[in-house]
C-alpha positions in Angstrom: 29.3 -8.5 -4.2 26.2 -10.6 -4.0 23.9 -10.8 -0.9 22.2 -14.1 -0.2 18.7 -13.1 0.1 17.3 -16.6 0.0 14.9 -17.8 -2.6 13.4 -15.3 -4.8 9.9 -14.4 -3.7 6.8 -13.8 -5.9 6.3 -10.2 -6.2 2.4 -10.3 -7.2 1.7 -12.6 -4.1 3.5 -10.2 -1.8 1.5 -7.3 -3.4 -1.8 -9.2 -2.1 -0.3 -10.2 1.1 0.9 -6.3 1.8 -2.5 -5.0 0.7 -4.2 -7.2 3.0 -2.0 -6.8 6.0 -2.1 -2.9 5.4 -5.8 -3.2 5.1 -6.0 -4.7 8.4 -3.9 -2.4 10.2 -5.4 0.6 8.3 -9.0 -0.5 8.8 -8.4 -0.9 12.5 -6.8 2.6 12.9 -9.2 4.5 10.8 -12.1 2.6 12.4 -11.3 3.8 15.7 -11.1 7.5 14.5 -14.4 7.0 12.7 -15.8 5.5 16.1 -14.8 8.8 17.9 -16.0 10.9 15.0 -12.8 12.2 13.8 -13.5 11.0 10.4 -16.6 10.6 8.3 -17.6 7.1 6.9 -16.3 8.1 3.4 -13.0 9.2 4.8 -12.9 5.8 6.7 -13.2 4.0 3.7 -11.0 5.9 1.4 -8.4 6.3 3.7 -8.5 2.6 4.4 -8.5 1.6 0.7 -5.7 4.1 -0.1 -3.3 3.0 2.7 -4.0 -0.7 1.8 -2.9 -0.1 -1.9 0.2 2.0 -0.6 1.1 -1.1 1.8 0.6 -3.6 -1.2 2.8 -1.3 -3.6 5.6 -0.9 -0.8 5.5 -4.6 -0.1 5.7 -5.4 -3.8 8.6 -3.2 -4.4 10.7 -4.3 -1.3 10.3 -7.9 -2.5 11.5 -7.1 -5.9 14.3 -5.2 -4.6 15.5 -7.9 -2.5 15.1 -10.2 -5.4 17.3 -8.0 -7.7 19.9 -7.8 -4.7 20.2 -11.5 -4.2 21.0 -11.5 -8.1 23.5 -8.9 -7.7 21.8 -6.7 -9.9 21.9 -3.3 -7.9 20.8 -0.9 -10.8 17.5 -3.1 -10.9 17.1 -3.3 -7.2 17.4 0.8 -7.1 15.0 1.1 -9.9 12.3 -1.5 -8.2 12.8 0.6 -5.1 12.2 3.8 -6.9 9.1 2.4 -8.7 7.9 1.8 -5.2 8.2 5.1 -4.1 6.5 6.6 -7.2 3.7 4.1 -6.8 3.2 4.9 -3.0 3.1 8.7 -4.1 1.1 8.3 -7.1 -1.6 6.6 -5.0 -1.6 9.4 -2.4 -2.3 12.1 -5.1 -4.9 10.1 -6.9 -6.6 9.9 -3.7 -6.1 13.9 -2.8 -8.0 14.4 -6.3 -11.0 11.7 -6.0 -12.7 13.7 -3.6 -13.9 10.7 -1.7 -15.9 9.2 -4.2 -15.4 5.9 -2.5 -18.6 5.3 -0.3 -21.0 7.7 -2.2 -23.5 5.6 -1.6 -23.1 5.0 2.1 -25.7 6.1 4.2 -24.0 8.4 6.9 -27.0 8.4 9.0 -25.9 5.0 10.7 
């Protein structure tokens, strides 16, 4: 059985779109936390970048999965979805280990 998912979409383009959209949401939410002094400026930057990348990976995986479903290739669809999960998880683990190197040059006194 093939499900009509419409025209195939560009995975790379959707990675970029997903990263931007996630960055807008993450940046807004983390900025509010930063302004309330719940997180530092370094955490604000690192969490925003991390969530942006995860959103891009998730969006790209979703688009690739839909493309494979449209072709009737369900094993490839499951693989694409699994790779998305791995990508989001790997990003989470990488950011746990970078000790907020992003923003080290940021002046916290502002």
